[in-house]
Structures are given as structure tokens and as C-alpha cells.
All heavy atoms as a GROMACS GRO file, in nm:
protein
  542
    1MET      N    1  -5.016  25.883  -2.027
    1MET     CA    2  -5.097  25.785  -2.101
    1MET      C    3  -5.173  25.699  -2.000
    1MET      O    4  -5.118  25.660  -1.898
    1MET     CB    5  -5.006  25.694  -2.178
    1MET     CG    6  -5.019  25.713  -2.328
    1MET     SD    7  -4.927  25.584  -2.413
    1MET     CE    8  -4.837  25.689  -2.526
    2ILE      N    9  -5.295  25.668  -2.027
    2ILE     CA   10  -5.376  25.586  -1.944
    2ILE      C   11  -5.334  25.440  -1.970
    2ILE      O   12  -5.277  25.408  -2.069
    2ILE     CB   13  -5.519  25.611  -1.955
    2ILE    CG1   14  -5.576  25.577  -2.098
    2ILE    CG2   15  -5.560  25.747  -1.917
    2ILE    CD1   16  -5.720  25.592  -2.117
    3TRP      N   17  -5.372  25.357  -1.876
    3TRP     CA   18  -5.328  25.213  -1.886
    3TRP      C   19  -5.379  25.146  -2.002
    3TRP      O   20  -5.302  25.065  -2.070
    3TRP     CB   21  -5.370  25.148  -1.754
    3TRP     CG   22  -5.312  25.006  -1.741
    3TRP    CD1   23  -5.382  24.890  -1.746
    3TRP    CD2   24  -5.181  24.966  -1.717
    3TRP    NE1   25  -5.299  24.790  -1.731
    3TRP    CE2   26  -5.173  24.833  -1.712
    3TRP    CE3   27  -5.066  25.039  -1.696
    3TRP    CZ2   28  -5.057  24.760  -1.692
    3TRP    CZ3   29  -4.946  24.970  -1.673
    3TRP    CH2   30  -4.942  24.825  -1.669
    4ASP      N   31  -5.509  25.164  -2.043
    4ASP     CA   32  -5.567  25.096  -2.154
    4ASP      C   33  -5.493  25.134  -2.284
    4ASP      O   34  -5.475  25.055  -2.382
    4ASP     CB   35  -5.713  25.120  -2.164
    4ASP     CG   36  -5.785  25.060  -2.052
    4ASP    OD1   37  -5.743  24.956  -1.994
    4ASP    OD2   38  -5.901  25.110  -2.018
    5ARG      N   39  -5.460  25.264  -2.290
    5ARG     CA   40  -5.395  25.315  -2.414
    5ARG      C   41  -5.256  25.250  -2.430
    5ARG      O   42  -5.213  25.222  -2.542
    5ARG     CB   43  -5.387  25.466  -2.409
    5ARG     CG   44  -5.357  25.523  -2.538
    5ARG     CD   45  -5.374  25.673  -2.536
    5ARG     NE   46  -5.359  25.728  -2.664
    5ARG     CZ   47  -5.385  25.844  -2.694
    5ARG    NH1   48  -5.442  25.926  -2.606
    5ARG    NH2   49  -5.366  25.892  -2.818
    6LYS      N   50  -5.188  25.228  -2.324
    6LYS     CA   51  -5.051  25.166  -2.331
    6LYS      C   52  -5.064  25.027  -2.376
    6LYS      O   53  -4.987  24.982  -2.463
    6LYS     CB   54  -4.988  25.164  -2.187
    6LYS     CG   55  -4.940  25.298  -2.142
    6LYS     CD   56  -4.869  25.282  -2.009
    6LYS     CE   57  -4.827  25.420  -1.959
    6LYS     NZ   58  -4.756  25.410  -1.829
    7TRP      N   59  -5.167  24.951  -2.333
    7TRP     CA   60  -5.181  24.814  -2.381
    7TRP      C   61  -5.225  24.814  -2.531
    7TRP      O   62  -5.182  24.723  -2.606
    7TRP     CB   63  -5.284  24.739  -2.296
    7TRP     CG   64  -5.228  24.690  -2.167
    7TRP    CD1   65  -5.246  24.735  -2.043
    7TRP    CD2   66  -5.127  24.584  -2.158
    7TRP    NE1   67  -5.171  24.663  -1.956
    7TRP    CE2   68  -5.100  24.574  -2.024
    7TRP    CE3   69  -5.061  24.504  -2.247
    7TRP    CZ2   70  -5.009  24.483  -1.965
    7TRP    CZ3   71  -4.975  24.411  -2.196
    7TRP    CH2   72  -4.945  24.397  -2.065
    8THR      N   73  -5.304  24.908  -2.572
    8THR     CA   74  -5.342  24.917  -2.715
    8THR      C   75  -5.224  24.947  -2.796
    8THR      O   76  -5.204  24.883  -2.906
    8THR     CB   77  -5.453  25.024  -2.729
    8THR    OG1   78  -5.559  24.993  -2.640
    8THR    CG2   79  -5.499  25.034  -2.873
    9LEU      N   80  -5.136  25.044  -2.759
    9LEU     CA   81  -5.018  25.076  -2.834
    9LEU      C   82  -4.921  24.955  -2.834
    9LEU      O   83  -4.862  24.924  -2.935
    9LEU     CB   84  -4.951  25.193  -2.763
    9LEU     CG   85  -4.828  25.247  -2.840
    9LEU    CD1   86  -4.860  25.290  -2.976
    9LEU    CD2   87  -4.769  25.361  -2.759
   10PHE      N   88  -4.911  24.884  -2.723
   10PHE     CA   89  -4.828  24.768  -2.714
   10PHE      C   90  -4.874  24.654  -2.813
   10PHE      O   91  -4.800  24.597  -2.884
   10PHE     CB   92  -4.823  24.708  -2.573
   10PHE     CG   93  -4.742  24.579  -2.560
   10PHE    CD1   94  -4.602  24.586  -2.564
   10PHE    CD2   95  -4.807  24.466  -2.535
   10PHE    CE1   96  -4.531  24.473  -2.549
   10PHE    CE2   97  -4.733  24.348  -2.516
   10PHE     CZ   98  -4.597  24.351  -2.524
   11ALA      N   99  -5.005  24.630  -2.811
   11ALA     CA  100  -5.065  24.527  -2.898
   11ALA      C  101  -5.049  24.564  -3.044
   11ALA      O  102  -5.022  24.482  -3.132
   11ALA     CB  103  -5.211  24.505  -2.866
   12ALA      N  104  -5.072  24.690  -3.079
   12ALA     CA  105  -5.054  24.736  -3.216
   12ALA      C  106  -4.911  24.722  -3.260
   12ALA      O  107  -4.886  24.685  -3.377
   12ALA     CB  108  -5.102  24.882  -3.230
   13SER      N  109  -4.817  24.754  -3.171
   13SER     CA  110  -4.678  24.748  -3.206
   13SER      C  111  -4.637  24.594  -3.236
   13SER      O  112  -4.568  24.568  -3.332
   13SER     CB  113  -4.586  24.796  -3.091
   13SER     OG  114  -4.614  24.935  -3.073
   14LEU      N  115  -4.687  24.513  -3.151
   14LEU     CA  116  -4.658  24.365  -3.173
   14LEU      C  117  -4.719  24.318  -3.300
   14LEU      O  118  -4.659  24.241  -3.374
   14LEU     CB  119  -4.710  24.283  -3.054
   14LEU     CG  120  -4.626  24.284  -2.925
   14LEU    CD1  121  -4.688  24.196  -2.820
   14LEU    CD2  122  -4.486  24.234  -2.960
   15ALA      N  123  -4.839  24.365  -3.333
   15ALA     CA  124  -4.906  24.324  -3.455
   15ALA      C  125  -4.828  24.366  -3.579
   15ALA      O  126  -4.816  24.291  -3.674
   15ALA     CB  127  -5.044  24.380  -3.462
   16VAL      N  128  -4.777  24.491  -3.579
   16VAL     CA  129  -4.692  24.542  -3.689
   16VAL      C  130  -4.565  24.452  -3.699
   16VAL      O  131  -4.523  24.423  -3.812
   16VAL     CB  132  -4.663  24.693  -3.666
   16VAL    CG1  133  -4.562  24.739  -3.769
   16VAL    CG2  134  -4.795  24.776  -3.684
   17ILE      N  135  -4.500  24.426  -3.590
   17ILE     CA  136  -4.376  24.353  -3.598
   17ILE      C  137  -4.409  24.212  -3.649
   17ILE      O  138  -4.334  24.159  -3.735
   17ILE     CB  139  -4.308  24.350  -3.456
   17ILE    CG1  140  -4.254  24.491  -3.420
   17ILE    CG2  141  -4.199  24.246  -3.455
   17ILE    CD1  142  -4.213  24.502  -3.275
   18PHE      N  143  -4.511  24.146  -3.597
   18PHE     CA  144  -4.548  24.016  -3.642
   18PHE      C  145  -4.584  24.016  -3.790
   18PHE      O  146  -4.536  23.930  -3.863
   18PHE     CB  147  -4.674  23.965  -3.562
   18PHE     CG  148  -4.717  23.832  -3.593
   18PHE    CD1  149  -4.642  23.720  -3.552
   18PHE    CD2  150  -4.835  23.810  -3.665
   18PHE    CE1  151  -4.681  23.594  -3.583
   18PHE    CE2  152  -4.880  23.689  -3.701
   18PHE     CZ  153  -4.800  23.572  -3.660
   19ALA      N  154  -4.660  24.118  -3.832
   19ALA     CA  155  -4.691  24.127  -3.981
   19ALA      C  156  -4.571  24.142  -4.066
   19ALA      O  157  -4.560  24.088  -4.179
   19ALA     CB  158  -4.795  24.241  -4.003
   20PHE      N  159  -4.477  24.220  -4.022
   20PHE     CA  160  -4.350  24.242  -4.096
   20PHE      C  161  -4.277  24.110  -4.118
   20PHE      O  162  -4.232  24.078  -4.227
   20PHE     CB  163  -4.256  24.345  -4.026
   20PHE     CG  164  -4.120  24.349  -4.082
   20PHE    CD1  165  -4.096  24.416  -4.205
   20PHE    CD2  166  -4.010  24.290  -4.018
   20PHE    CE1  167  -3.974  24.421  -4.258
   20PHE    CE2  168  -3.891  24.297  -4.074
   20PHE     CZ  169  -3.869  24.366  -4.196
   21PHE      N  170  -4.256  24.038  -4.009
   21PHE     CA  171  -4.186  23.906  -4.022
   21PHE      C  172  -4.261  23.803  -4.104
   21PHE      O  173  -4.203  23.728  -4.180
   21PHE     CB  174  -4.149  23.853  -3.879
   21PHE     CG  175  -4.031  23.926  -3.820
   21PHE    CD1  176  -4.048  24.004  -3.713
   21PHE    CD2  177  -3.911  23.916  -3.881
   21PHE    CE1  178  -3.944  24.073  -3.660
   21PHE    CE2  179  -3.798  23.984  -3.821
   21PHE     CZ  180  -3.821  24.060  -3.714
   22ILE      N  181  -4.390  23.801  -4.090
   22ILE     CA  182  -4.465  23.702  -4.172
   22ILE      C  183  -4.464  23.739  -4.318
   22ILE      O  184  -4.441  23.656  -4.405
   22ILE     CB  185  -4.616  23.698  -4.123
   22ILE    CG1  186  -4.619  23.642  -3.985
   22ILE    CG2  187  -4.705  23.628  -4.226
   22ILE    CD1  188  -4.580  23.491  -3.984
   23LEU      N  189  -4.476  23.871  -4.354
   23LEU     CA  190  -4.476  23.913  -4.490
   23LEU      C  191  -4.334  23.901  -4.553
   23LEU      O  192  -4.318  23.878  -4.672
   23LEU     CB  193  -4.529  24.054  -4.504
   23LEU     CG  194  -4.683  24.076  -4.493
   23LEU    CD1  195  -4.717  24.220  -4.497
   23LEU    CD2  196  -4.748  23.996  -4.600
   24ARG      N  197  -4.232  23.922  -4.470
   24ARG     CA  198  -4.098  23.904  -4.518
   24ARG      C  199  -4.071  23.765  -4.570
   24ARG      O  200  -4.007  23.745  -4.674
   24ARG     CB  201  -3.998  23.938  -4.415
   24ARG     CG  202  -3.854  23.953  -4.467
   24ARG     CD  203  -3.762  23.990  -4.355
   24ARG     NE  204  -3.739  23.865  -4.268
   24ARG     CZ  205  -3.659  23.863  -4.173
   24ARG    NH1  206  -3.581  23.965  -4.142
   24ARG    NH2  207  -3.642  23.752  -4.101
   25GLU      N  208  -4.126  23.666  -4.497
   25GLU     CA  209  -4.104  23.528  -4.540
   25GLU      C  210  -4.197  23.487  -4.654
   25GLU      O  211  -4.168  23.393  -4.728
   25GLU     CB  212  -4.118  23.432  -4.420
   25GLU     CG  213  -4.014  23.453  -4.314
   25GLU     CD  214  -3.874  23.419  -4.359
   25GLU    OE1  215  -3.864  23.320  -4.443
   25GLU    OE2  216  -3.784  23.486  -4.326
   26HIS      N  217  -4.315  23.547  -4.657
   26HIS     CA  218  -4.423  23.497  -4.751
   26HIS      C  219  -4.466  23.605  -4.849
   26HIS      O  220  -4.584  23.618  -4.876
   26HIS     CB  221  -4.544  23.441  -4.670
   26HIS     CG  222  -4.506  23.328  -4.579
   26HIS    ND1  223  -4.483  23.203  -4.627
   26HIS    CD2  224  -4.489  23.325  -4.442
   26HIS    CE1  225  -4.454  23.125  -4.522
   26HIS    NE2  226  -4.455  23.198  -4.409
   27TRP      N  227  -4.374  23.687  -4.897
   27TRP     CA  228  -4.408  23.803  -4.973
   27TRP      C  229  -4.472  23.758  -5.105
   27TRP      O  230  -4.562  23.822  -5.156
   27TRP     CB  231  -4.282  23.887  -5.003
   27TRP     CG  232  -4.312  24.016  -5.064
   27TRP    CD1  233  -4.270  24.058  -5.192
   27TRP    CD2  234  -4.393  24.123  -5.010
   27TRP    NE1  235  -4.317  24.181  -5.217
   27TRP    CE2  236  -4.392  24.225  -5.114
   27TRP    CE3  237  -4.456  24.143  -4.892
   27TRP    CZ2  238  -4.463  24.352  -5.091
   27TRP    CZ3  239  -4.526  24.264  -4.877
   27TRP    CH2  240  -4.522  24.364  -4.974
   28GLN      N  241  -4.425  23.654  -5.166
   28GLN     CA  242  -4.482  23.611  -5.296
   28GLN      C  243  -4.624  23.564  -5.282
   28GLN      O  244  -4.706  23.588  -5.367
   28GLN     CB  245  -4.392  23.495  -5.354
   28GLN     CG  246  -4.254  23.538  -5.392
   28GLN     CD  247  -4.260  23.642  -5.500
   28GLN    OE1  248  -4.338  23.640  -5.595
   28GLN    NE2  249  -4.167  23.742  -5.490
   29HIS      N  250  -4.658  23.496  -5.174
   29HIS     CA  251  -4.792  23.458  -5.152
   29HIS      C  252  -4.884  23.580  -5.123
   29HIS      O  253  -5.000  23.581  -5.170
   29HIS     CB  254  -4.807  23.363  -5.030
   29HIS     CG  255  -4.716  23.244  -5.042
   29HIS    ND1  256  -4.727  23.149  -5.137
   29HIS    CD2  257  -4.607  23.204  -4.968
   29HIS    CE1  258  -4.638  23.055  -5.122
   29HIS    NE2  259  -4.559  23.087  -5.020
   30ALA      N  260  -4.837  23.678  -5.053
   30ALA     CA  261  -4.910  23.790  -5.027
   30ALA      C  262  -4.940  23.874  -5.152
   30ALA      O  263  -5.054  23.922  -5.172
   30ALA     CB  264  -4.848  23.884  -4.921
   31LEU      N  265  -4.841  23.884  -5.238
   31LEU     CA  266  -4.860  23.954  -5.368
   31LEU      C  267  -4.956  23.877  -5.456
   31LEU      O  268  -5.028  23.935  -5.540
   31LEU     CB  269  -4.731  23.980  -5.436
   31LEU     CG  270  -4.645  24.087  -5.375
   31LEU    CD1  271  -4.515  24.100  -5.454
   31LEU    CD2  272  -4.716  24.219  -5.367
   32GLY      N  273  -4.956  23.743  -5.450
   32GLY     CA  274  -5.048  23.663  -5.527
   32GLY      C  275  -5.193  23.689  -5.486
   32GLY      O  276  -5.291  23.670  -5.568
   33LEU      N  277  -5.214  23.720  -5.363
   33LEU     CA  278  -5.354  23.741  -5.308
   33LEU      C  279  -5.402  23.885  -5.332
   33LEU      O  280  -5.520  23.911  -5.312
   33LEU     CB  281  -5.360  23.708  -5.161
   33LEU     CG  282  -5.346  23.563  -5.124
   33LEU    CD1  283  -5.354  23.550  -4.972
   33LEU    CD2  284  -5.467  23.487  -5.182
   34ALA      N  285  -5.312  23.976  -5.367
   34ALA     CA  286  -5.343  24.110  -5.373
   34ALA      C  287  -5.459  24.146  -5.470
   34ALA      O  288  -5.547  24.220  -5.438
   34ALA     CB  289  -5.225  24.199  -5.414
   35PRO      N  290  -5.460  24.092  -5.593
   35PRO     CA  291  -5.575  24.117  -5.688
   35PRO      C  292  -5.708  24.070  -5.628
   35PRO      O  293  -5.808  24.140  -5.641
   35PRO     CB  294  -5.542  24.041  -5.812
   35PRO     CG  295  -5.400  24.017  -5.805
   35PRO     CD  296  -5.366  24.010  -5.663
   36TYR      N  297  -5.708  23.955  -5.560
   36TYR     CA  298  -5.833  23.904  -5.503
   36TYR      C  299  -5.880  23.995  -5.381
   36TYR      O  300  -6.001  24.018  -5.367
   36TYR     CB  301  -5.814  23.764  -5.456
   36TYR     CG  302  -5.779  23.674  -5.572
   36TYR    CD1  303  -5.651  23.624  -5.581
   36TYR    CD2  304  -5.871  23.647  -5.676
   36TYR    CE1  305  -5.617  23.542  -5.691
   36TYR    CE2  306  -5.833  23.569  -5.784
   36TYR     CZ  307  -5.708  23.512  -5.790
   36TYR     OH  308  -5.676  23.436  -5.896
   37LEU      N  309  -5.782  24.045  -5.304
   37LEU     CA  310  -5.826  24.134  -5.198
   37LEU      C  311  -5.875  24.265  -5.247
   37LEU      O  312  -5.970  24.324  -5.189
   37LEU     CB  313  -5.699  24.159  -5.105
   37LEU     CG  314  -5.651  24.036  -5.028
   37LEU    CD1  315  -5.521  24.073  -4.950
   37LEU    CD2  316  -5.757  23.989  -4.932
   38LEU      N  317  -5.828  24.316  -5.357
   38LEU     CA  318  -5.873  24.437  -5.420
   38LEU      C  319  -6.016  24.416  -5.468
   38LEU      O  320  -6.106  24.499  -5.450
   38LEU     CB  321  -5.781  24.480  -5.534
   38LEU     CG  322  -5.820  24.613  -5.603
   38LEU    CD1  323  -5.809  24.726  -5.505
   38LEU    CD2  324  -5.733  24.632  -5.725
   39LEU      N  325  -6.037  24.300  -5.534
   39LEU     CA  326  -6.178  24.273  -5.583
   39LEU      C  327  -6.270  24.251  -5.470
   39LEU      O  328  -6.389  24.285  -5.482
   39LEU     CB  329  -6.170  24.149  -5.673
   39LEU     CG  330  -6.106  24.167  -5.810
   39LEU    CD1  331  -6.093  24.031  -5.881
   39LEU    CD2  332  -6.182  24.267  -5.890
   40LEU      N  333  -6.226  24.196  -5.353
   40LEU     CA  334  -6.313  24.181  -5.243
   40LEU      C  335  -6.341  24.315  -5.171
   40LEU      O  336  -6.455  24.334  -5.119
   40LEU     CB  337  -6.247  24.087  -5.146
   40LEU     CG  338  -6.324  24.053  -5.011
   40LEU    CD1  339  -6.453  23.984  -5.047
   40LEU    CD2  340  -6.242  23.973  -4.918
   41ALA      N  341  -6.244  24.400  -5.177
   41ALA     CA  342  -6.263  24.536  -5.111
   41ALA      C  343  -6.367  24.620  -5.184
   41ALA      O  344  -6.438  24.694  -5.117
   41ALA     CB  345  -6.131  24.612  -5.108
   42CYS      N  346  -6.385  24.605  -5.310
   42CYS     CA  347  -6.480  24.692  -5.386
   42CYS      C  348  -6.623  24.664  -5.340
   42CYS      O  349  -6.691  24.765  -5.303
   42CYS     CB  350  -6.466  24.665  -5.538
   42CYS     SG  351  -6.308  24.731  -5.603
   43PRO      N  352  -6.679  24.544  -5.333
   43PRO     CA  353  -6.811  24.527  -5.294
   43PRO      C  354  -6.825  24.554  -5.139
   43PRO      O  355  -6.931  24.600  -5.099
   43PRO     CB  356  -6.840  24.377  -5.321
   43PRO     CG  357  -6.720  24.315  -5.348
   43PRO     CD  358  -6.620  24.420  -5.387
   44LEU      N  359  -6.724  24.530  -5.064
   44LEU     CA  360  -6.731  24.555  -4.919
   44LEU      C  361  -6.744  24.711  -4.893
   44LEU      O  362  -6.820  24.752  -4.813
   44LEU     CB  363  -6.617  24.498  -4.843
   44LEU     CG  364  -6.618  24.346  -4.833
   44LEU    CD1  365  -6.489  24.296  -4.764
   44LEU    CD2  366  -6.739  24.304  -4.755
   45MET      N  367  -6.667  24.788  -4.966
   45MET     CA  368  -6.673  24.935  -4.952
   45MET      C  369  -6.809  24.989  -4.999
   45MET      O  370  -6.866  25.074  -4.940
   45MET     CB  371  -6.561  24.999  -5.035
   45MET     CG  372  -6.427  24.982  -4.962
   45MET     SD  373  -6.286  25.050  -5.052
   45MET     CE  374  -6.340  25.197  -5.128
   46HIS      N  375  -6.857  24.928  -5.108
   46HIS     CA  376  -6.988  24.964  -5.156
   46HIS      C  377  -7.101  24.926  -5.056
   46HIS      O  378  -7.196  25.010  -5.040
   46HIS     CB  379  -7.019  24.897  -5.291
   46HIS     CG  380  -7.150  24.935  -5.346
   46HIS    ND1  381  -7.175  25.055  -5.406
   46HIS    CD2  382  -7.264  24.859  -5.357
   46HIS    CE1  383  -7.299  25.059  -5.454
   46HIS    NE2  384  -7.354  24.947  -5.422
   47LEU      N  385  -7.083  24.818  -4.990
   47LEU     CA  386  -7.186  24.767  -4.895
   47LEU      C  387  -7.185  24.852  -4.770
   47LEU      O  388  -7.293  24.894  -4.715
   47LEU     CB  389  -7.161  24.623  -4.855
   47LEU     CG  390  -7.260  24.558  -4.768
   47LEU    CD1  391  -7.395  24.543  -4.835
   47LEU    CD2  392  -7.204  24.418  -4.723
   48PHE      N  393  -7.071  24.891  -4.717
   48PHE     CA  394  -7.058  24.958  -4.588
   48PHE      C  395  -7.049  25.113  -4.595
   48PHE      O  396  -7.044  25.179  -4.496
   48PHE     CB  397  -6.948  24.901  -4.505
   48PHE     CG  398  -6.968  24.762  -4.463
   48PHE    CD1  399  -6.886  24.661  -4.508
   48PHE    CD2  400  -7.070  24.728  -4.375
   48PHE    CE1  401  -6.909  24.529  -4.472
   48PHE    CE2  402  -7.093  24.602  -4.336
   48PHE     CZ  403  -7.013  24.503  -4.387
   49HIS      N  404  -7.031  25.167  -4.713
   49HIS     CA  405  -7.008  25.313  -4.724
   49HIS      C  406  -7.136  25.390  -4.751
   49HIS      O  407  -7.208  25.366  -4.848
   49HIS     CB  408  -6.908  25.339  -4.842
   49HIS     CG  409  -6.881  25.482  -4.863
   49HIS    ND1  410  -6.822  25.562  -4.770
   49HIS    CD2  411  -6.921  25.565  -4.963
   49HIS    CE1  412  -6.816  25.688  -4.814
   49HIS    NE2  413  -6.873  25.689  -4.935
   50GLY      N  414  -7.158  25.482  -4.669
   50GLY     CA  415  -7.263  25.587  -4.697
   50GLY      C  416  -7.404  25.553  -4.683
   50GLY      O  417  -7.487  25.623  -4.730
   51HIS      N  418  -7.446  25.446  -4.618
   51HIS     CA  419  -7.581  25.411  -4.604
   51HIS      C  420  -7.657  25.504  -4.499
   51HIS      O  421  -7.777  25.505  -4.500
   51HIS     CB  422  -7.609  25.262  -4.574
   51HIS     CG  423  -7.570  25.175  -4.689
   51HIS    ND1  424  -7.655  25.172  -4.802
   51HIS    CD2  425  -7.475  25.093  -4.710
   51HIS    CE1  426  -7.600  25.085  -4.888
   51HIS    NE2  427  -7.484  25.033  -4.831
   52GLY      N  428  -7.583  25.571  -4.418
   52GLY     CA  429  -7.644  25.655  -4.315
   52GLY      C  430  -7.648  25.802  -4.360
   52GLY      O  431  -7.689  25.884  -4.285
   53SER      N  432  -7.596  25.833  -4.475
   53SER     CA  433  -7.585  25.973  -4.518
   53SER      C  434  -7.714  26.013  -4.582
   53SER      O  435  -7.794  25.929  -4.633
   53SER     CB  436  -7.466  25.990  -4.610
   53SER     OG  437  -7.488  25.921  -4.728
   54PRO      N  438  -7.743  26.150  -4.587
   54PRO     CA  439  -7.867  26.191  -4.653
   54PRO      C  440  -7.875  26.177  -4.802
   54PRO      O  441  -7.978  26.188  -4.856
   54PRO     CB  442  -7.873  26.336  -4.611
   54PRO     CG  443  -7.731  26.374  -4.584
   54PRO     CD  444  -7.668  26.250  -4.533
   55GLY      N  445  -7.764  26.152  -4.865
   55GLY     CA  446  -7.765  26.133  -5.010
   55GLY      C  447  -7.679  26.233  -5.080
   55GLY      O  448  -7.613  26.317  -5.014
   56HIS      N  449  -7.680  26.233  -5.213
   56HIS     CA  450  -7.589  26.316  -5.287
   56HIS      C  451  -7.648  26.450  -5.327
   56HIS      O  452  -7.588  26.542  -5.370
   56HIS     CB  453  -7.547  26.245  -5.416
   56HIS     CG  454  -7.460  26.130  -5.394
   56HIS    ND1  455  -7.332  26.144  -5.343
   56HIS    CD2  456  -7.487  25.998  -5.396
   56HIS    CE1  457  -7.280  26.021  -5.327
   56HIS    NE2  458  -7.372  25.934  -5.359
   57GLY      N  459  -7.782  26.465  -5.316
   57GLY     CA  460  -7.846  26.589  -5.362
   57GLY      C  461  -7.852  26.702  -5.262
   57GLY      O  462  -7.898  26.809  -5.296
   58ASP      N  463  -7.800  26.684  -5.145
   58ASP     CA  464  -7.808  26.792  -5.040
   58ASP      C  465  -7.671  26.851  -5.009
   58ASP      O  466  -7.632  26.850  -4.891
   58ASP     CB  467  -7.873  26.730  -4.914
   58ASP     CG  468  -7.924  26.839  -4.821
   58ASP    OD1  469  -7.950  26.952  -4.863
   58ASP    OD2  470  -7.939  26.806  -4.704
   59HIS      N  471  -7.608  26.904  -5.109
   59HIS     CA  472  -7.471  26.962  -5.087
   59HIS      C  473  -7.477  27.112  -5.079
   59HIS      O  474  -7.372  27.178  -5.085
   59HIS     CB  475  -7.379  26.917  -5.196
   59HIS     CG  476  -7.340  26.776  -5.191
   59HIS    ND1  477  -7.256  26.726  -5.092
   59HIS    CD2  478  -7.379  26.670  -5.270
   59HIS    CE1  479  -7.244  26.598  -5.109
   59HIS    NE2  480  -7.311  26.560  -5.214
   60ARG      N  481  -7.593  27.172  -5.064
   60ARG     CA  482  -7.603  27.318  -5.050
   60ARG      C  483  -7.554  27.366  -4.919
   60ARG      O  484  -7.576  27.296  -4.821
   60ARG     CB  485  -7.746  27.363  -5.075
   60ARG     CG  486  -7.791  27.342  -5.220
   60ARG     CD  487  -7.932  27.370  -5.235
   60ARG     NE  488  -7.998  27.246  -5.186
   60ARG     CZ  489  -8.122  27.238  -5.145
   60ARG    NH1  490  -8.199  27.341  -5.137
   60ARG    NH2  491  -8.169  27.118  -5.106
   61ILE      N  492  -7.492  27.482  -4.915
   61ILE     CA  493  -7.450  27.542  -4.790
   61ILE      C  494  -7.566  27.604  -4.720
   61ILE      O  495  -7.634  27.687  -4.780
   61ILE     CB  496  -7.338  27.642  -4.816
   61ILE    CG1  497  -7.222  27.576  -4.880
   61ILE    CG2  498  -7.297  27.711  -4.684
   61ILE    CD1  499  -7.111  27.675  -4.922
   62LYS      N  500  -7.592  27.567  -4.601
   62LYS     CA  501  -7.705  27.620  -4.525
   62LYS      C  502  -7.661  27.730  -4.430
   62LYS      O  503  -7.573  27.709  -4.347
   62LYS     CB  504  -7.770  27.503  -4.444
   62LYS     CG  505  -7.827  27.398  -4.533
   62LYS     CD  506  -7.884  27.286  -4.450
   62LYS     CE  507  -7.941  27.178  -4.538
   62LYS     NZ  508  -7.989  27.062  -4.466
   63THR      N  509  -7.714  27.844  -4.452
   63THR     CA  510  -7.687  27.955  -4.364
   63THR      C  511  -7.816  27.999  -4.293
   63THR      O  512  -7.919  28.004  -4.355
   63THR     CB  513  -7.621  28.074  -4.438
   63THR    OG1  514  -7.714  28.113  -4.542
   63THR    CG2  515  -7.491  28.036  -4.504
   64ASP      N  516  -7.797  28.036  -4.175
   64ASP     CA  517  -7.911  28.085  -4.096
   64ASP      C  518  -7.915  28.238  -4.080
   64ASP      O  519  -7.933  28.287  -3.975
   64ASP     CB  520  -7.915  28.019  -3.956
   64ASP     CG  521  -7.937  27.869  -3.964
   64ASP    OD1  522  -8.003  27.827  -4.060
   64ASP    OD2  523  -7.881  27.798  -3.879
   65GLY      N  524  -7.886  28.302  -4.187
   65GLY     CA  525  -7.878  28.447  -4.180
   65GLY      C  526  -7.747  28.506  -4.130
   65GLY      O  527  -7.730  28.627  -4.114
   66ILE      N  528  -7.653  28.419  -4.099
   66ILE     CA  529  -7.525  28.454  -4.052
   66ILE      C  530  -7.430  28.461  -4.166
   66ILE      O  531  -7.413  28.363  -4.244
   66ILE     CB  532  -7.473  28.360  -3.944
   66ILE    CG1  533  -7.571  28.355  -3.826
   66ILE    CG2  534  -7.331  28.396  -3.892
   66ILE    CD1  535  -7.533  28.243  -3.729
   67THR      N  536  -7.356  28.578  -4.184
   67THR     CA  537  -7.266  28.581  -4.293
   67THR      C  538  -7.127  28.578  -4.256
   67THR      O  539  -7.093  28.596  -4.138
   67THR     CB  540  -7.289  28.717  -4.376
   67THR    OG1  541  -7.274  28.824  -4.284
   67THR    CG2  542  -7.425  28.721  -4.434
   0.00000   0.00000   0.00000
């Protein structure tokens, strides 16, 4: 493993451990926010999803004479 990847793995592990302990103590508050987070996720996904794609009409398989 390269050095940067070790630090990334270390930071991600600490974040998961920290999130576990925070959610364990405040589970009721986190569940209370869940519907609002779901409602917030819908417009964000709509905003950031698929604006660089060619669209829905170009799903044909393109072959260049190769079978």
C-alpha cells in the first residue's frame, strides 16, 4: 500500500468508528431527521444526476460491422 492510501484508510476507519459512537448515543435524533434527509436527497439527485449524458433516446447498440 502506498502511504497516501494508508492515511485514507486510517481516516475512513476513524470516521466509521466516530459515526458509530455518535449514532449509538443519538439514534432517536438521527431517525427523526431521516425523512427530511430523504426529501433533501431527491432534489439533489435530480440536480446532479445525468446532466452530462447524451439523453434517453440513444440506447441503440452501435456496431461497426463487427459481429
